[in-house]
N, C-alpha and C positions, 0 to 999 in steps of 0.2 A: 547423528550429528551433521552439523551443517558445516561445509568445507570453510576453513578457513579464508580470510580474505587474502587477494593477492595484492601487495602491498610494493610500488615502487619507491625507491627514495636517492633522491642526487643531491650532489655536491661537486662543481667543477675540477674541482684540486684541491686533494687533503693534504693542508699542512699542517701547523702547528697550534693554530690559532683559536679564537672563540667560537668561531663559524663550524670549525672540525670539530671541536667539542659539542659542537651541539649536534652535528650529524652521527656524530659516535655515538651519544646516547640515545638519539631518536632511535638509530637501527637497533643497540641493546633493549629499549625500551618494547619494540615491537617485535623480535625475533621468534618469542614464545607464543604470540597473538595471532602471527602472520608467516603467510608465505613471503617472506622480504626479498626484494631485490636491491643492491645498492649500485648505482652508477656513480663513476669519476673518472675521469682523463688522467688522471696520475696512477703511478705505481702505488699499490697500496699492499701492507701486511699486517692482519689483525695482530699477531703480536706484539708490534709496535703499535699500533693504532691502540689497545688496551693497556699499553704501558704508560703512553703520554696523558690519556685521559683517564686511565684509571676506571676503565670500563672493562664488564667481562664476557662482549661479544663469543658467540660460537662460529668460528669461519664454518664449520658443517653443515650448519642450521643458514646459511646466507648464502644467496646465489650472488655472485661479485660480476660485474660487468664491467669492463673497460670501454669507455668513449674513444672514440680516433679525435686525435690531435694533431694540429698543424705541425708539419714537418721541423719545423725550428725551434719550436715550442718545447722546452724543457724544463720548465716551473711554472708558476700559477702567475708569476708579474710580467711574462712574456706577452705582448701581443693579446691582452686580456679582452678587449671588445672583439676581434676576429674570432678567438677559440671559442667566448663564451658561446657568439654565434654559431659555433659547429656544435657543440655542446648542446644547444637549446634545440638543434631540428634534430639532431640524435634521439634527445630524449622525449620527443612528441614523437617521432616516428614508435617507440616502444609502448607509449600513453593508454593506447586502447587496448593493450592486453592485460590492463589493471583495475581492481578495482579503486583505486585509491593512489594518488600520486602525492609526494611531498619534494618541496624543494628546502633546501634546510638552507639556502646562499642564495637568498632575494628573491626577483620574482622570474619566473621561467615559464612560458604559457605551454602547456601539456597541450592545447586544444582541448582541454575539456576543466571541469573544476576541480583544482588540487587545493593541498593547505602552500602556501607561501610563507616561510620564516625569513621577517627583514631584516638583516642583519646591520648593513651599513646602507650609504645612500650611491655608492658606486655605478650601479645600475643607470645612473640619470648621469652624464657630465658635467652636465649646466647645475643639476640640483645641487651635485657635489660640493659644486665652486659656491652657491649660494651658502649652504649649512656649514661649509668649514670652508672658509676663503685660504685658508695659511697651505692646504692643499695645490693650491693653482701654480704657484711656481716651478712644482715638482711633476705637473701633467707636461708628458712631452709632446715638443710641439706646439704648446698651447697658444689657441689663437690661431692658428696658422692654415691656411688650405690644407696641407699636408695631415690635420689631425681632423677636420672635416670631413676627408675622404676618408680615412681608416676608422671613424664611427660610421660613417653610412656604409661602408664596406661589412662592418659587423651587425648593421641592423638588416642588411641584404642577406646575409647569411642565418641570422636569427630569421626571418620570414614573420615578424611581428614589429609591435610597437614597444617593447622593452618590458609592459608590465603586464598584466590582465586585463580582458574586456570586462568592462564595470557592468557588472548585472548577473553577469556568469551563472555564479554560484562559489567562486573561491574565495577561501578562508584567508584573510590577509592577519598574520602575526606579527607584530612589534616585540623587538627585544625590549624594550623600555616606555615608560609611558613619556620619556619626553620625544621617543621615536615617532610616539603615534601621534601627539601634539605637533610636532615636525610636518608629518605626512598632511594632517589636516592644515596645516597653515600654509603648505608651500604646494600641496600637490593636490589633485580631485580626487585619487585613490581613496577610498575610506579603509577605515583599519577595524578588523572585528574582535580584536581583543591584546592583551599582553602576554608573550611569554618568556619568562626572563629567562636566561641560560644556565645551563646545568653548572655549579657550583660544587667541586668534591671538597667538603673538610677534612683536615688532616687527622693522623688519629689523635685521642687525647692526649697520650703520652708524649706522642711529639710536639703539641701544642705548648704543653707545662715544661717544656726546657726553658732556662732563663735565659732572657733577655739581654743584647748587646744592646745598653739605652744608647748608645750615640751612635749605634748601626744605622745606617739608610739603605733600603732598598729599590733600585728602580727595576721592575718588572716588567718584562714584556718584548714585542718586537723591535728592532733598533734599526728604525727607518724616520725619514722626514716627519710624518705626518706625528709619530710620536714625540716631537720635541726632544728627543736625548740630548741634544747640545744643550740647550735652552735648560734643562733639568741640571746638568753638572754644573753649567754658569749659577742658577740659582743656588747650587748649595756651597759653592765657591764662595760667593758673596755672603752666605750665613756661616761660613767659617770665618772670613773677615770680620766679620762683628763679637768675634771673640768665641764662636763653638766650635770645638775639635771632633767634628761630625765625620765619619768614615763610613765610602759608599761602595754597595757592589751593583754592579749594574749585568744584569741577569738576562740574556738573550740573545739569539743567534745575530751574530755580527759580519755581512759580507765585503771582505775586504777590496773587492772589484770593483766597486762603487765607490764613487766619491764624497758622497757621505759616510761610508762604512769607514772611509781612510780618515775621514775627517776626527771621527767620534773617538779611533783606535788613536789617534795624535794625542786628544786631549786625554786619553787614558793616562799614555805615556808620558806628557808632559805631570800630569798630578798623580804618579803611581805611588807617592806617599798617603793619599788617603783613599784613591779611588782603584779597585779592583774589578778585573772585570772575569766573570764564572762560566760564559759560552751560554748557551741552552741548555736551561733543566726542565726535568719531569721526575714526577712519581715523590719516590722517597728523596730524592737529592733536593729535590726542590722544596718539600715540605720541612726539610731541615733547615736550610736556608729563611723560608718563613717565620719557623719557628725562632730564631735567634735575632731577626731583626727589629728592634722595636719601632723603628721608622721609616715610612717609604714615601717617594715622591710621584703624581704622577701627571702627565704634562699635554697628552694630546686632548684639543680642544674639538665642540661638535664631532664627540664619538657617540656612534649610538648607545653603548651599553658601557664596554671596558669590564670584561670578566675575570682582567688583572687586580683589578682594583675590591671586586667583590671576595677575591681569593686574600689578599690581604687585609683586608678587614677583618675576613674570618679567623686569621691568624694571628690579631692582636698589633698590625703593624698600625701605627697610627699616622693615616695617609692623608696627604694634600693633595686636594685636586683641583683643577680647574671648574668656577660657577658654571660654565656653558658645555653642556652635553650631558650624556648620559652617566656619566662618572658622578654629577653631581646629585642626581638622584639615587644611587649606590651611597653615597658617603654624605647623606643630607645633614650635615651638621655645619652651619656656616661658618664657624670656628676653622673648619678645615676646608675651606673651601678660598679661592682667590682668583682674582678677574685680570689681575697684569703679573710678571716675572717680580715686579718691585713689590705687589703685595704680597706674592708668596713668601717670599725672604720675609717680610714682616710675621707675616701668622705664625711661620716655621718658628723664629728668634722668639716671639711670645709663649709660645707654649713649652718650648724647651728651657726658658726662664721657670717656667711654674710648674713643678712635678705633681702638685695635685691638682692641678688644673688637666695634666696632660693624663693622670690616670683617672681622672671624671672621665673626658674623651674616649681611650679606650674601652672603658666601658659601657659607654651608651653605641660606639662604633660598632665593637663585637654584637652586642643584643641586636640593633637594627640589619645589618649585612646577615645574622642568621636567616632571614626568609629567602634567600637565595642557597637554593641546594639542589642536588641531584635528584634527590626523591621528588622534588616537589615538582621538577621537570617531568619525569617519568611518568606521574600520575596525569599532569594536565596536558602533556601531548596524547596519551589514549584515550584523554576526552575529547579532544577536538578531530583524532580518526573517527571516533565514533560519532560526533556530530556531523561528520563528512559522509562516512558511510550509512548513517541514519538508521545503526542498529550496532548493540552493546559488541564488544569485543570476548573474547571467550577469558576466562580467567586463566591467569597466569599461570606454569607449572614452578617458578623460581622466582627469586628476586634477585633485580642485579648485584655486580659485585660492587665494592667500593664503599654500599652505603646501603644500610636496611631501611625498608620504605616505613616512613610511620604510618601507624595505623589511623 
């Protein structure tokens, strides 16, 4: 029997978002088929990762390496360009010892062909601003000599262009068709295929719980690019139009930032109808999803939006911006808006037509069912086999959280 391939999987900093879910499920998808080494610069406990992302990784079967980090860096949002440069250089030094390398968060030049999973456009400062201009005011020292020097320092640490050399044989996989189309329009880097992130559906008994029909859910990271303040104001206008909706804001909130304090101030001002649950995962998140009949998503120019798929599968009738990957998930025009004013009109129109709402909810759940962790596991294994040029051995067990469809 041939030896199992050695596979290097990387993520620069493990938090609690969509790219981290992709990393966690990639590790679990391959742990029984290969000798897996996972590299990240953050502290990591597999018990926590399994609970947050509903995976079943066996720590005994994984080699975990801590990449070096800059002395002042304590989170994945600090000195990102410099830390990413250091991380890239470290991973490249390891790559020659492996049969396959996978970056689960954007481009990482391993110095050899690898699988590159695109999560967003943050790997290129100019491209990120072009795709989503709303991020520009939140980029520190934007347009200054200081920022140009900072980005140049990151490139120097990386020792590469920030993407991968064309024609080398890397497999570049977009997390949505919108991401792939955007890459084709604004970048010369070819995309080899689409790999939707893993979305874990809650237990049927949880999803069958009674809905609070006027409960809106805002799910995800509380940060400027998610447009949380704008979403709260949209729903405030819906209330002004005579609909007594209530809102649960579910996500981590950093009181140390100006934006975090502004969001918290609005929560306090509107405390009679807005509640903040903090970050939720696992069973607690599934219970909240199950009781929320409605949801609002605000990020524009977002590459995918894993929270949108989770909301849709749980039956939360979710309104999303018409620009970005979220509209690909929620591909029903009646649930898409081009402006905050139109968002109010869309929401009010559906609130006032229960028959229409029921129809849309059924169509939405049917369409979002195509996003699953089982599909992700099968497809990432297939891409690894393509990179290796040979099949992987049959898995000894199914992943936790979801039985793979045959």
